[in-house]
VEXPALO-123400 format. One record per residue: residue in one letter; x, y, z of N, C-alpha, C in turn; residue number from 1. Coordinates in steps of 0.001 Angstrom, whole numbers, padded with zeros to 6 digits, always signed. Each point is the difference from the previous one (the first is absolute). Layout:
N
PT  aa     n.c1     n.c2     n.c3    ca.c1    ca.c2    ca.c3     c.c1     c.c2     c.c3    i
PT   A        X        Y        Z        X        Y        Z        X        Y        Z  NUM
...
! end
This chain:
235
PT  aa     n.c1     n.c2     n.c3    ca.c1    ca.c2    ca.c3     c.c1     c.c2     c.c3    i
PT   M  +018593  -014883  +003527  +000013  +000869  -001186  -000572  +001358  +000458    1
PT   T  +000626  +001020  -000345  -000440  +001340  +000399  -000035  +000906  -001228    2
PT   A  -000761  +001004  +000074  -000133  +001063  -001036  +000444  +001246  +000628    3
PT   R  +000720  +000827  -000737  +000521  +001298  +000468  -001030  +001043  -000164    4
PT   A  -000251  +000698  +001162  -000976  +001166  -000070  +000783  +001219  -000134    5
PT   G  -000810  +001090  -000094  +000587  +001364  -000276  +000886  +000383  +001124    6
PT   N  -000176  -000394  +001240  +000839  +000480  +001080  +001130  -000932  +000249    7
PT   G  +000238  -000979  -000820  +001187  -000855  +000113  -000207  -001172  +000903    8
PT   R  -001188  -000161  +000691  -000195  -001180  +000859  -000518  -001138  -000841    9
PT   G  +000342  -001248  +000415  -000512  -001090  -000718  -001387  -000368  +000460   10
PT   L  -000903  -000359  -000964  -001302  -000433  +000235  -000201  -001414  -000532   11
PT   Q  -000773  -000701  +000763  -000343  -001387  -000373  -000791  +000008  -001310   12
PT   A  +000349  -000878  -000930  -000786  -000109  -001244  -001332  -000467  +000316   13
PT   P  -001025  +000395  -000726  -001328  -000394  +000333  -000131  -001486  -000259   14
PT   R  -000832  -000634  +000919  -000263  -001448  -000145  -000996  -000163  -001159   15
PT   A  +000004  -001226  -000517  -000971  -000283  -001049  -001435  +000107  +000519   16
PT   T  -000870  +000605  -000830  -001329  +000251  +000463  -000894  -001220  -000201   17
PT   S  +000395  -000900  -000876  -000880  -001160  -000307  +000817  -001223  -000439   18
PT   R  -000565  -001142  +000127  +000582  -001202  -000491  +000097  -000059  -001464   19
PT   R  -001063  +000455  -000644  -000077  +000071  -001452  -000930  +001069  -000419   20
PT   R  +000317  +000604  -001126  -000807  +001012  -000606  -001131  -000619  -000895   21
PT   P  -001223  +000230  +000368  -001089  -000574  -000855  -000054  +000551  -001390   22
PT   K  -000279  -000950  -000925  -000140  +000377  -001352  -001350  -000214  -000619   23
PT   Q  -000595  -001181  +000452  -001306  -000329  -000565  -001116  +000775  +000716   24
PT   A  -001086  +000170  -000686  -001067  +000880  +000431  -000510  -000438  +001430   25
PT   R  -000193  -001275  +000142  -000591  -000461  +001348  +001003  +000264  +001077   26
PT   S  +001308  -000283  -000304  +000992  +000238  +001087  +000124  +001534  +000317   27
PT   I  -000015  +000858  -001002  -000043  +001445  +000264  -001107  +000366  +000810   28
PT   E  -001206  -000556  -000235  -001174  +000314  +000768  +000216  -000360  +001471   29
PT   T  +000529  -001195  +000215  +000269  -000473  +001368  +001006  +000936  +000701   30
PT   Y  +000994  +000345  -000723  +001151  +000839  +000535  -000592  +001307  +000450   31
PT   E  -000856  +000648  -000844  -000561  +001246  +000264  -001024  -000060  +001135   32
PT   L  -000705  -001163  +000100  -000909  -000216  +001097  +000740  -000040  +001324   33
PT   I  +001124  -000707  +000091  +000852  +000024  +001206  +000415  +001325  +000370   34
PT   L  +000538  +000835  -000933  +000437  +001269  +000396  -001106  +000968  +000429   35
PT   S  -001146  -000026  -000681  -001109  +000889  +000392  -000641  -000449  +001360   36
PT   T  -000023  -001289  +000190  -000513  -000490  +001273  +000983  +000345  +001186   37
PT   A  +001232  -000110  -000334  +001104  +000290  +000961  -000131  +001468  +000527   38
PT   Q  -000354  +000909  -000970  -000168  +001389  +000413  -001187  +000164  +000878   39
PT   T  -001054  -000682  -000286  -001245  +000055  +000823  +000266  -000446  +001398   40
PT   V  +000780  -001189  +000132  +000320  -000493  +001240  +000941  +000882  +000814   41
PT   L  +000973  +000540  -000729  +000949  +000904  +000685  -000670  +001223  +000563   42
PT   V  -000895  +000586  -000783  -000638  +001181  +000494  -000934  -000314  +001133   43
PT   R  -000703  -001061  -000090  -001036  -000334  +001029  +000585  -000490  +001255   44
PT   D  +001039  -000889  -000102  +000527  -000708  +001160  +001391  +000586  +000538   45
PT   G  +000678  +000753  -000816  +001282  +000514  +000441  +001159  -001071  -000343   46
PT   Y  +001237  +000532  +000077  +001113  -000943  -000323  +000110  -001196  +001013   47
PT   A  -000259  +000334  +001246  +000127  -001091  +001019  -000835  -001191  -000314   48
PT   A  -001147  +000146  -000574  -000878  -001055  -000302  +000046  -000408  -001479   49
PT   F  +000903  +000610  -000651  +000082  -000311  -001502  +000779  -001265  -000235   50
PT   N  -000597  -000978  -000602  +000622  -001298  -000270  -000713  -000579  -001196   51
PT   T  +000695  -001178  -000563  -000489  -000669  -001200  -001350  -000730  +000301   52
PT   I  -000178  -000474  +001209  -001234  -000716  +000364  -001204  +000952  -000095   53
PT   S  +000214  +001280  +000545  -001087  +000942  +000032  -000328  +000392  -001546   54
PT   I  +001048  +000146  -000755  -000224  +000356  -001376  -000724  -001121  -000764   55
PT   A  +000414  -001219  +000224  -000638  -001085  -000667  -001487  -000153  +000435   56
PT   K  -000289  +000215  +001253  -001420  -000092  +000454  -000775  +001148  -000621   57
PT   E  +000531  +001174  -000019  -000776  +001114  -000611  -000224  -000135  -001450   58
PT   A  +000999  -000615  -000753  -000107  -000168  -001406  -000793  -001262  -000401   59
PT   A  -000271  -000863  +001046  -000707  -001249  -000236  +000874  -000938  -000903   60
PT   I  +001316  -000044  +000298  +000900  -000920  -000749  +000724  -000851  +001042   61
PT   N  +000692  -001007  -000476  +000847  -000807  +000906  +001318  +000765  +000236   62
PT   V  +000540  -000099  +001217  +001215  +000766  +000312  +001155  -000539  -000854   63
PT   A  -000098  -001303  -000438  +001025  -000484  -000865  +000008  +000658  -001283   64
PT   T  -001095  +000556  -000485  -000062  +000739  -001168  +000915  +001276  +000020   65
PT   I  -000095  +000624  +001151  +000813  +001221  +000230  +001554  -000381  -000105   66
PT   Y  +000374  -001161  +000582  +001401  -000360  -000047  +000502  -000427  -001374   67
PT   Q  -000933  -000185  -000912  +000402  -000256  -001408  +000547  +001272  -000616   68
PT   Y  -000364  +001159  +000547  +000419  +001265  -000565  +000954  +000799  +000960   69
PT   F  -000267  -000132  +001286  +000902  +000808  +000936  +000562  -000889  +001054   70
PT   T  +001194  +000300  +000401  +000712  -000851  +000968  -000574  +000224  +001458   71
PT   D  -000418  +001205  +000319  -000473  +000334  +001319  -000744  +001315  -000025   72
PT   K  -000528  +000444  +001197  -000726  +001302  -000002  +000846  +001153  -000341   73
PT   Q  +001337  -000030  +000311  +000863  +001109  -000264  +000108  +000106  -001541   74
PT   A  +000070  -001137  -000741  +000078  +000109  -001449  -001191  +000634  -000552   75
PT   I  -001208  -000240  +000561  -001211  +000685  -000447  +000023  +001480  +000187   76
PT   L  +000541  +000380  +001148  +000186  +001443  +000339  +000908  +000669  -001010   77
PT   V  +001123  -000671  -000321  +000991  +000555  -000872  -000695  +000165  -001429   78
PT   A  -000732  -000956  -000450  -000660  +000047  -001335  -001029  +001174  +000037   79
PT   M  -000675  +000163  +001007  -000965  +001124  +000131  +000807  +001387  +000028   80
PT   F  +001086  +000042  +000679  +000758  +001211  +000094  +000689  +000296  -001300   81
PT   E  +000563  -001060  -000683  +000663  +000246  -001319  -000982  +000604  -001054   82
PT   R  -001209  -000479  +000011  -001038  +000520  -000865  -000344  +001454  +000288   83
PT   L  -000121  +000330  +001313  -000167  +001399  +000350  +001126  +000819  -000365   84
PT   N  +001190  -000505  +000259  +001154  +000793  -000353  +000148  +000304  -001494   85
PT   E  -000269  -001011  -000772  -000040  +000216  -001451  -000912  +001086  -000433   86
PT   E  -001164  +000084  +000633  -000957  +000995  -000316  +000562  +001381  +000460   87
PT   R  +000566  +000125  +001156  +000525  +001200  +000503  +001137  +000457  -000882   88
PT   E  +000928  -000855  -000417  +001113  +000398  -000855  -000526  +000475  -001310   89
PT   G  -001076  -000651  -000446  -000596  +000457  -001344  -000447  +001481  +000167   90
PT   V  -000663  +000303  +001108  -000413  +001355  +000225  +001157  +001032  -000055   91
PT   T  +001009  -000443  +000759  +001233  +000873  +000040  +000653  +000166  -001331   92
PT   S  +000107  -001111  -000785  +000610  +000064  -001348  -000829  +000904  -000859   93
PT   S  -001361  -000078  +000146  -000842  +000818  -000800  +000169  +001475  +000272   94
PT   M  +000252  +000280  +001280  +000308  +001355  +000389  +001206  +000578  -000663   95
PT   V  +001119  -000793  +000032  +001156  +000479  -000660  -000224  +000139  -001457   96
PT   D  -000705  -000971  -000645  -000326  +000139  -001456  -000717  +001234  -000320   97
PT   A  -000936  +000375  +000865  -000819  +001194  -000221  +000922  +001186  +000035   98
PT   M  +000976  +000048  +000894  +001015  +001135  -000003  +000772  +000054  -001269   99
PT   R  +000391  -001188  -000482  +000722  -000062  -001264  -000769  +000492  -001142  100
PT   A  -001357  -000135  +000079  -000862  +000485  -001095  -000349  +001473  +000120  101
PT   G  +000449  +000647  +001009  -000139  +001452  +000189  -000933  +000427  +001040  102
PT   V  -000619  -000960  +000740  -000912  +000341  +001069  +000800  +000659  +001179  103
PT   H  -000510  +001083  +000536  +000652  +000651  +001142  +000166  -001006  +001093  104
PT   W  +001137  +000076  +000701  +000356  -000967  +001111  -001111  -000013  +001033  105
PT   S  -000530  +001092  +000344  -001041  +000088  +001108  -001332  -000724  -000463  106
PT   D  -000310  +000169  -001238  -001262  -000656  -000543  +000242  -001486  -000120  107
PT   A  +001210  -000369  -000390  +000263  -001459  -000128  -000011  -000634  +001378  108
PT   I  +000551  +000690  +001073  -000031  -000607  +001292  -001439  +000029  +000585  109
PT   D  -000809  +000965  -000285  -001376  +000007  +000451  -000718  -001128  -000605  110
PT   A  +000200  -000334  -001259  -000761  -001032  -000665  +000480  -001373  +000618  111
PT   A  +001350  -000104  +000292  +000432  -001234  +000600  -000641  -000273  +001364  112
PT   I  -000066  +001107  +000805  -000659  -000150  +001296  -001474  -000373  -000061  113
PT   S  -000681  +000569  -001008  -001357  -000348  -000208  -000177  -001511  -000339  114
PT   T  +000844  -000479  -000762  -000077  -001423  -000440  +000271  -000902  +001189  115
PT   V  +001035  +000396  +000835  +000309  -000901  +001175  -001168  +000005  +001010  116
PT   V  -000584  +001201  +000109  -001226  +000129  +000882  -001101  -000874  -000501  117
PT   E  -000176  -000047  -001287  -001090  -000852  -000542  +000361  -001476  +000164  118
PT   I  +001284  -000339  -000205  +000402  -001423  +000282  -000391  -000376  +001448  119
PT   R  +000296  +000826  +000981  -000311  -000247  +001400  -001487  -000075  +000232  120
PT   R  -000718  +000763  -000695  -001497  -000104  +000190  -000533  -001322  -000553  121
PT   R  +000629  -000395  -001102  -000455  -001166  -000650  +000499  -001312  +000728  122
PT   Q  +001085  +000130  +000728  +000554  -001169  +000695  +000194  +000387  +001502  123
PT   P  -001070  -000016  +000777  +000001  +000342  +001423  +000998  -000855  +000835  124
PT   G  +000494  -001101  -000468  +000847  -000833  +000750  +001437  +000424  -000104  125
PT   I  +000368  +001032  -000746  +001315  +000364  -000171  +000743  +000363  +001334  126
PT   G  -000641  +000728  +000837  +000566  +000372  +001246  +000318  -001226  +000864  127
PT   T  -000944  -000921  +000103  +000221  -001253  +000781  +001153  -000829  -000663  128
PT   L  +000046  -000038  -001355  +001064  -000699  -000660  +001352  +000571  +000304  129
PT   R  +000115  +001388  +000085  +001237  +000688  +000244  +000422  -000326  +001433  130
PT   L  -000928  -000088  +000886  +000335  -000258  +001464  +000487  -001474  +000067  131
PT   A  -000601  -000917  -000707  +000319  -001377  +000011  +001404  -000197  -000574  132
PT   M  +000285  +000658  -001063  +001388  -000080  -000563  +001047  +000483  +000946  133
PT   R  -000324  +000996  +000810  +001050  +000528  +000940  +000065  -000707  +001325  134
PT   S  -000923  -000893  +000217  -000029  -000789  +001228  +000988  -001125  +000009  135
PT   D  +000423  -000461  -001176  +000941  -001172  -000129  +001354  +000634  -000545  136
PT   P  +001060  -000288  +000708  +001337  +000629  -000397  +000380  -000308  -001408  137
PT   S  -000228  -001193  -000532  +000343  -000312  -001363  -000931  +000698  -001003  138
PT   L  -001257  +000084  +000369  -000940  +000715  -000863  +000237  +001485  +000028  139
PT   A  +000384  +000494  +001152  +000328  +001421  +000192  +001136  +000476  -000933  140
PT   M  +000927  -000890  -000152  +001185  +000283  -000881  -000477  +000096  -001458  141
PT   L  -000931  -000875  -000362  -000536  +000058  -001352  -000806  +001287  -000188  142
PT   D  -000788  +000372  +000961  -000776  +001253  -000027  +000967  +001139  -000233  143
PT   R  +001056  +000066  +000762  +000982  +001084  -000140  +000637  -000025  -001346  144
PT   R  +000299  -001097  -000528  +000591  -000092  -001310  -000832  +000531  -001106  145
PT   F  -001409  -000250  +000099  -000887  +000485  -000964  -000128  +001515  +000059  146
PT   R  -000061  +000493  +001265  -000088  +001442  +000141  +001223  +000718  -000569  147
PT   Q  +001184  -000641  +000133  +001204  +000617  -000589  -000111  -000037  -001515  148
PT   S  -000494  -001063  -000508  -000137  -000086  -001460  -000899  +001035  -000599  149
PT   N  -001145  +000230  +000677  -000951  +001025  -000483  +000693  +001373  +000172  150
PT   A  +000686  +000203  +001073  +000653  +001323  +000217  +001024  +000285  -001096  151
PT   R  +000680  -000945  -000548  +000950  +000176  -001016  -000584  +000506  -001314  152
PT   I  -001319  -000390  -000210  -000696  +000533  -001214  -000189  +001474  +000156  153
PT   I  -000406  +000443  +001241  -000202  +001411  +000211  +001330  +000804  -000043  154
PT   S  +001011  -000677  +000361  +001398  +000714  +000063  +000409  +000272  -001478  155
PT   T  -000465  -000752  -000958  +000241  +000188  -001389  -000416  +001412  -000415  156
PT   A  -001199  +000436  +000387  -000567  +001239  -000315  +000723  +001161  +000739  157
PT   L  +000506  -000361  +001191  +000733  +001075  +000780  +001319  +000247  -000573  158
PT   V  +000651  -000983  -000586  +001265  +000130  -000701  -000256  +000773  -001298  159
PT   E  -000985  -000434  -000796  -000077  +000518  -001348  -000810  +001343  -000003  160
PT   V  -000946  +000173  +000909  -000789  +001280  +000043  +000599  +000996  +000865  161
PT   A  +000290  -000405  +001302  +000458  +000975  +000989  +001470  +000083  -000023  162
PT   G  +000744  -000810  -000729  +001465  +000170  -000170  +000724  -000422  +001248  163
PT   L  -000574  -000902  +000858  +000708  -000382  +001220  +001050  -001121  -000342  164
PT   D  +000966  -000117  +000805  +001001  -001150  -000134  -000837  -001188  +000478  165
PT   Q  +000520  -001212  -000495  -000738  -001260  +000288  -000123  -000253  +001484  166
PT   S  +001035  +000245  +000763  -000053  -000238  +001435  -001143  +000783  +000748  167
PT   T  -000034  +001277  -000354  -000988  +000854  +000599  -001395  -000369  -000504  168
PT   A  -000107  -000278  -001265  -001282  -000440  -000583  -000537  -001184  +000696  169
PT   D  +000817  -000977  +000297  -000348  -001249  +000679  -000625  +000297  +001336  170
PT   I  +000671  +000906  +000700  -000461  +000320  +001446  -001311  +000736  -000118  171
PT   V  -000070  +001015  -000850  -001194  +000849  -000083  -001255  -000848  -000388  172
PT   S  +000220  -000914  -001031  -001088  -000786  -000439  -000512  -000935  +001035  173
PT   R  +000923  -000588  +000790  -000375  -000875  +001078  -000778  +000743  +001118  174
PT   C  +000451  +001227  +000371  -000722  +000786  +000948  -001343  +000332  -000413  175
PT   A  -000129  +000374  -001254  -001319  +000296  -000579  -000972  -001124  +000008  176
PT   L  +000498  -001155  -000332  -000728  -001253  -000155  -000416  -000485  +001389  177
PT   E  +000877  +000031  +000908  -000264  -000531  +001359  -001062  +000960  +000675  178
PT   A  +000151  +001272  -000101  -000958  +000940  +000543  -001375  -000130  -000562  179
PT   H  -000019  -000134  -001351  -001267  -000157  -000649  -000746  -001273  +000447  180
PT   A  +000667  -001132  +000097  -000501  -001328  +000355  -000499  +000107  +001468  181
PT   S  +000793  +000628  +000880  -000361  +000112  +001413  -001277  +000765  +000239  182
PT   L  -000092  +001059  -000760  -001185  +000930  +000108  -001320  -000833  -000437  183
PT   L  +000135  -000690  -001046  -001096  -000761  -000617  -000349  -001127  +000921  184
PT   D  +000985  -000604  +000697  -000237  -001001  +000991  -000810  +000614  +001186  185
PT   M  +000401  +001168  +000372  -000731  +000656  +001102  -001442  +000212  -000338  186
PT   W  -000310  +000272  -001250  -001389  +000123  -000484  -000753  -001313  +000212  187
PT   L  +000690  -001170  -000415  -000590  -001278  +000142  -000246  -000464  +001431  188
PT   F  +000939  +000280  +000876  -000004  -000510  +001360  -000613  +000895  +001048  189
PT   D  +000216  +001353  -000187  -000334  +000869  +001089  -001083  +001045  -000340  190
PT   Y  -000189  +000331  -001323  -000861  +001037  -000369  -000941  -000482  -001180  191
PT   D  -000575  -001141  +000141  -000745  -000565  -001167  -001189  +000823  -000394  192
PT   Q  -000482  +000903  +000911  -001168  +000801  -000326  +000442  +001396  -000550  193
PT   Q  +001333  +000187  -000086  +000513  +001259  -000462  +000897  -000160  -001243  194
PT   E  -000414  -000785  -000900  +000806  -000338  -001162  +000384  +001230  -000801  195
PT   E  -000892  +000796  -000350  +000330  +001203  -000846  +000939  +000883  +000705  196
PT   R  -000142  +000163  +001305  +000947  +000970  +000723  +001453  -000657  +000015  197
PT   I  +000092  -001270  +000278  +001327  -000667  +000033  +000705  +000054  -001386  198
PT   V  -000825  -000304  -001035  +000540  -000046  -001378  +000475  +001484  -000408  199
PT   A  -000817  +000997  +000406  +000351  +001382  -000319  +001357  +000353  +000661  200
PT   E  +000088  -000384  +001304  +001236  +000292  +000760  +001219  -000747  -000620  201
PT   T  -000265  -001213  -000481  +001071  -000748  -000693  +000493  +000696  -001212  202
PT   R  -000944  +000452  -000827  +000381  +000690  -001255  +000780  +001342  +000360  203
PT   L  -000365  +000706  +001008  +000667  +001219  +000372  +001370  -000312  +000519  204
PT   M  +000172  -001091  +000841  +001297  -000378  +000484  +000945  -000356  -001087  205
PT   V  -000471  -000893  -000863  +000909  -000474  -001130  +000371  +001146  -000911  206
PT   R  -000968  +000750  -000428  +000330  +001086  -000916  +000907  +001095  +000609  207
PT   S  -000272  +000296  +001268  +000828  +001048  +000662  +001448  -000507  +000123  208
PT   Y  +000134  -001219  +000351  +001348  -000575  +000110  +000758  -000012  -001332  209
PT   L  -000652  -000588  -001030  +000647  -000129  -001270  +000129  +001339  -000746  210
PT   E  -000760  +001003  +000366  +000125  +001312  -000620  +001423  +000552  +000276  211
PT   H  +000596  -000381  +001103  +001358  +000497  +000322  +000918  -000411  -001076  212
PT   Y  -000212  -001180  -000642  +000908  -000558  -000918  -000409  +000185  -001453  213
PT   F  -001283  -000246  -000290  -000445  +000140  -001314  -000207  +001477  -000359  214
PT   G  -000509  +000776  +000980  -000310  +001349  -000261  +001202  +001014  -000357  215
PT   K  +001162  -000447  +000394  +001174  +000858  -000271  +000732  -000459  -001253  216
PT   S  -000438  -001056  -000632  +000804  -000576  -001112  -000361  +000632  -001279  217
PT   K  +001046  +000235  -000807  -000193  +000459  -001363  +000212  -001183  -001031  218
PT   V  +000210  -001194  +000618  +000303  -001168  -000935  -001288  -000501  -000512  219
PT   K  -000018  -000392  -001269  -001128  -000507  -000715  +000182  -001556  -000192  220
PT   L  -000966  -000756  +000364  +000085  -001458  -000185  -000210  -000315  -001454  221
PT   A  +001006  -000644  -000536  +000008  -000466  -001439  -001069  -001075  -000163  222
PT   R  -000806  +000112  -000943  -000884  -001102  -000273  +000672  -001211  -000626  223
PT   K  -000241  -001149  +000479  +000695  -001179  -000407  -001042  -000830  -000804  224
PT   P  +000520  -000560  -001116  -000879  -000850  -000849  -000591  -001214  +000786  225
PT   H  -001210  -000353  -000407  -000573  -001224  +000655  -000271  -001032  -001079  226
PT   S  -000013  -001249  +000423  -000356  -001039  -000910  -001086  -000755  +000656  227
PT   G  -001060  -000365  -000746  -001071  -000802  +000641  -000902  +000892  +000816  228
PT   A  -000676  -000609  +000962  -001080  +000657  +000781  +000752  +000896  +001045  229
PT   P  -000611  +001045  +000488  +000639  +000856  +001033  +000029  -000750  +001254  230
PT   S  +001083  +000357  +000843  +000207  -000756  +001209  -001169  +000318  +000947  231
PT   G  -000098  -000888  +001014  -001012  +000300  +001068  -001165  -000970  -000158  232
PT   R  -000348  -000675  +001114  -001093  -000961  -000022  -001295  +000578  +000522  233
PT   A  +000144  +001200  +000754  -001190  +000495  +000623  -000698  +001017  -000962  234
PT   R  -000941  -000548  -000755  -000596  +000816  -001010  -001472  +000159  +000355  235
! end
């Protein structure tokens, strides 16, 4: 089974992240313990030493308990990454919603970058998780699919605000997103003592690049009605 991406290539559909979704309070607590412990083990030991036995030992639970929820270590990684991606897409959706509400595009983008930086500060294992996802071919495809999904949210604003055609908007949004992520990865892996400098350069790069498209536009983004709570999980 494949899913079609924006560039026309087929991508593998994501594997199931768990054997069953917990519903009872105790099961949810165990599920969350596994995921939080998995992040600790991944950051401390790296992907090469990341396995269910290490997670079980760190969490002080039986390894069989992990298999009640997850099929293998890859499934745990996918669950961790899906949760992160939901948070990132929430930030991106909130950025577009802000533009719809009349916030200037540059201010909306600055706010989104600030939120992403805060998420990375709060979750220091993000960089290690991203590397782990890219180290396995099947997981790398899922990572790529998530990034394409997030870029499509940005392309909505480029179509409606900047007046770009959909094809161009898809390419521009993906370029901006990939450059932004790569620069923040550089902060995590190479310049951890120069966070403010790297974040400032990231803002400058993203704004300068998108100014070429947003800055020339006379198109106004029509505000769309909302039902229920505003989109975005990163609050």
